[in-house]
N, C-alpha and C positions, 0 to 999 in steps of 0.2 A: 479239714474234715467237714462232712455234711452234718448239719444239726437239724433237729426236728424229728418227726416220726419216720424212721426209715423203713420199718417193717411192722405195720399194724397187725393186730390179731387176725388170723385167717378164719374169719367167721362169716364170710359172705359179704354182700353189698352193704349191709347195715353198718359194718365196721368202718366203712369209708368215711362216715360222717363223724365218728367219734373224735372228740378233742378239738374239733375245728374252732368252736366258739372259745375254748380256753386260751387260744393263742392271743386273743385280744388283750388279755391281762398282762402279757409279757412286756417289759419295758423296751423301748427302742434304744439302739446303741449306735453311737457315731464314732468319730475318730478316723485316723488314717494310719497306714503303715508306710514304712520307707518306700520311696518310689512313686509316690503320688497316687496310691490306690486306697479305696476305703478298707478299713479293717474287717468289715463285715458287710455282706450284701444279703438282703432279705427278699426272697423270691416267693410270690404267691401263685398257687395253682388250684384248680378245682379239686374237691375231694375225689371226684371221679377222675382217675388219672388220664392224662393226655399224652400223645406220642412224644412231644418234646421233653416230657418229664423223664424219659429214659436216661437222660444225662444225669439225673440224680442217682441212678443205680451205680454208676462207676466213677463218680466224681468228675465228670466231664466239665461241669461248670466251674468247679474250683480250679481245675487245671487251666482252663481258658481265661478266667478272670484273675487268677493269681492271688486269690484272697479266700477268706472263709465265707461259706454260704450257709444260710439258715433258711429252711423251707417251711412255708406256712400254708396249709390247706384251708380252703373256704368252701362252704356248701352252696353259695350263691353269689352272684355279682353284687348284690346289696351288701353283703358282709365284706366283700373285697373293698367296696367304697368306704365302708366304715374304717377298715384297717388302714387304707391309704390316707384318709382324713386324719386319723390319729397318729400318723407318722410311723406306723408299725410295718409297713411294706415299702420297698423301694421299686420293685418291678413285679409285674404280673401279666397274665393273659386271661381275659374273660370277655363276656358278651357285649355286643355293640349297644344294646338297649340300656343296660345299667351304666355304661360309660357315658352315653349321651345324658342320662339322668344326672350323673355326677358333674358333668360340665354345666348343666343347667342350674346346679346348686352351688356353683362357684368353686368346685374342688380343683385344686392346683395340680392337674395331671396333663400329660401330653400323650398323644396317640402315636404309635410306631408301627403302622401297617396292620395287616390282617393275615397272620399266618394260618388261620383256620376259618373256613367258611362252612356254615351249618347246612347239611343236606338231609341226612336221615338220622343223625345222632340224637335229635330231640323229637319226641313223638307224643301224640295225643292217644292215650290208652284208656279204654273204658270197660265197663262190665259187658259180658257177652250179649246181654239183652238189648244193649244200645247198638243199633245197626246203622244209624244215619245221624248226621250233624244236628238236625233239627231236634232230635231227642235229648240234646244237652239241656234244653230248657226244663226247669224243674229238678235238675240234678245237682249234686254236690261235687264240685271239681276242685281238686287241689292243684296248686302251682306255687313254686318258689317265688316269693316277692322280689321285685326289682331284678328280674331276670329276663333273658331273651324268651324263655318259655311263657312268662306272663304277657310279654308283648305279643307273642305269637297267638296266645289264646284270645287276646283282644282282637287280633286280626281275623281269626276264625269267626268270632262273633260278628264283626263288621261285614266280612265278605258274604256270610250266609244270612245276614239280616236277622240275627237272633235278638231277643230281648235281653239285654245284659242284666236287668233286674230280676229276670226269671232264673238266672244261674247263680247258685250259691258258691262263691269262690272262697276257698279255704287257703290262707297263706301259710303253707307248710314247706319246710325244707324237704329235700328229696328222701333222706333216710326216714324222716318222720312220716312221709307220705306212704312208704311201704308198710309201716306199722298200721297206719290208718286204713289202708286197703285190706290188710289181713284181718283187722277187727270189723270190717264192713262199714266203716264210718264214711267212706266216700264212694262215689259212683264212677269216678274217673280222675285222670290227672294229665296235665301236660308235663312231661318229665324227660330228663336227660338220661342217656345211657352211662353206665350199664344198668342203672336202676330199673329201667323198663323190663329188663330180662326176667326179674322175679314176677312182675305183673303178667307178662305174656305167658310165662311158664305156669301160672296158676289160673289160666283161662281167660285172661284179659284179651280184649280185641283192639287192634290198632286201627284208628279211624283215619289218621293222616300223619305225615311227617312235615317238618318245617320247610323242606324243599318244595313241597306242594304249593306253598304260598307265594313262591317267587313269581309265577306268571301273573299274580294279582298285584305285583309291585312291592311285595314285602321280602326284604333280604336281611338275613341274620348272619352274623359272623363274630369271631372272637379276635379282638385286637390286643397287641402288645401295648402295655401302658407303663409309663414311668412317672414318678413323682417329679414335679417341675424342679424343685430345689436339688434333687439328686442328679437330674440331668445337667443342671447348670454347674454343679460342683465336680461331677465325675463323668464327663462325656465319653472318655475313652472306655470306661467300664461299661457304659450303656452300649457302645458300639460293639465291644467284645461279646456282650450278652446277646445282642441281636444276631450276630454271626453264629454264636453257639446254638441258639434256638434253631436256626436254619440247618445247621449241621446235624442236629438231632432229628429233624424232620427228614433229612436225607438218609439217615440211618433207618428210619421207619420205612421210607419208600423202598429201600434196598431189601428189607426183611420185615415185612409187616407182621407175619405170623410170629417170628421170633421176638420182635419187640413187644407184641401184645402178650406173649406168654411170660416174658420177664416182668412186665408191669403187673400182670395178674398175680404172679407169685409175690412180688414186693408189697403189693397193696392188699392182698387177701381178697381179690375180686374174682368172680367166676370168669373163666377164660373166654367162652364164646360170646357172651354179651359185651365184654370189653373189646374183643376183636372187632365185633360188628359196630360198636360205637366209634372206634378209631377209624374204621372204614367209612363211617357215616359223615365224616368231615372231609372236605377237599382241602388240599394244602398247596396253594399257589407259591411258586418260588419267589425269592426276593425280587428278581428282575420282573416277574409277572406282576407282583404287587405294585411296583413302581412304574408299570406300563399303563397304556391308555385304557385298559379294561378294568383297572382297579383304582389306584390313587393318583397316578401320574407322578411326576418328579418335582412339582412345585405347587404351592397353595393357589397360584394363579390359574391352575387348570380347573376352573370351576365346573367344567363339564365332565370331569372324571367321575365315573359311576359311583365310586364309594364315597366321594365327597358329597355327591347329590343324595346318596342313601343316608348319610349322616343327617342332612337337613330334613329329609323325609321322616326319619326316625324321630327327630326332635318335634316336628309338627304333629306326628302321631301321639307322642307322649304328652304333648300339650292338650290335644283333643281328649285324651283319656284321663286327664287330670293328674298324671304322674308328676309333671313339672309345670311351673308357671311360665306363661309366655314371656314375661319380662326378663326371665333368667337366661334365655338363650340368645347369644349374640347373632347378629345378622349373618356373619360369615364364620363357619366352623373350621375352614382351612388352616387358620393360624394355630389351631390346637393340634395339628399334625406336625411333628417335628421332622420336617423334610431335610433339614441340615444333617441331623444324625443319620437318617435313613440313607441319604446320598453318600455320606462318608463311609457308612458300613458297607454299602453295596453300590459302588460307582457304576455308571453306565458303561 
């Protein structure tokens, strides 16, 4: 049986954040069942549902893994890092920037490809009076800390040569951001979907999406991540999970509208913003992820674009003060578990 919040109250987007922090207090559980499988697998996902989480609806992960699954939502990559560090998550999918930050802090995690690439799912939304990027100076901008959106906002500031000291950044989770917007406490936010649906619906103006930053050398994606000790102890379970994630994304590709509608009903989210959020991510196949345009099939492929993007992200986080220079190894390829990826998806 799936454990966790299967059907949150259907009160709109704010409900998506409810209870996420509370999961930190729950004790971790170990042990094994007959047949060499863990008795319980704890899977983390963003509070804003993603296409692969459709497998939670009908128990697809329990069936594929042959074990009990417990689901833990988190409102930002920063909280996902805390949960992984505390040993309260085994597997998760979240943003590239917080993952690199976690590696820089010595968190024992491994990267397992990039099933989601951010295009339009993350957006900079402001009050209607703000019509150009330069007007962000002197304004109050909310952004979830330790997130790809926080990194994207830094990129916007750099690309447009804004004065970072002139922008008051408020570190708010995304549900809290909506409340702050409603109260008039903020002038804008870099926010994930479907949360931006409420803001645009109440007169907000979209200035840009994260995909607009790619021509400037800034690439954002969501990686599958496993705790290192879990991967070492249960490699076959990790392989089964990777295959199941891709199978759920295949379901989404076959029926994006139906998948979005089911997730909206399960999570109490508004349908259209959720549908547009899912469409705002691109979903490379496993073979594409292990090809020359993404990760390649070996850590020796130093020219693989996403390995280079990992290093670029690390350099950027160092320059913005998010992590210390001494914390990042010279090569990040060893943190990608190519062995499990190749076993899950042979050439």
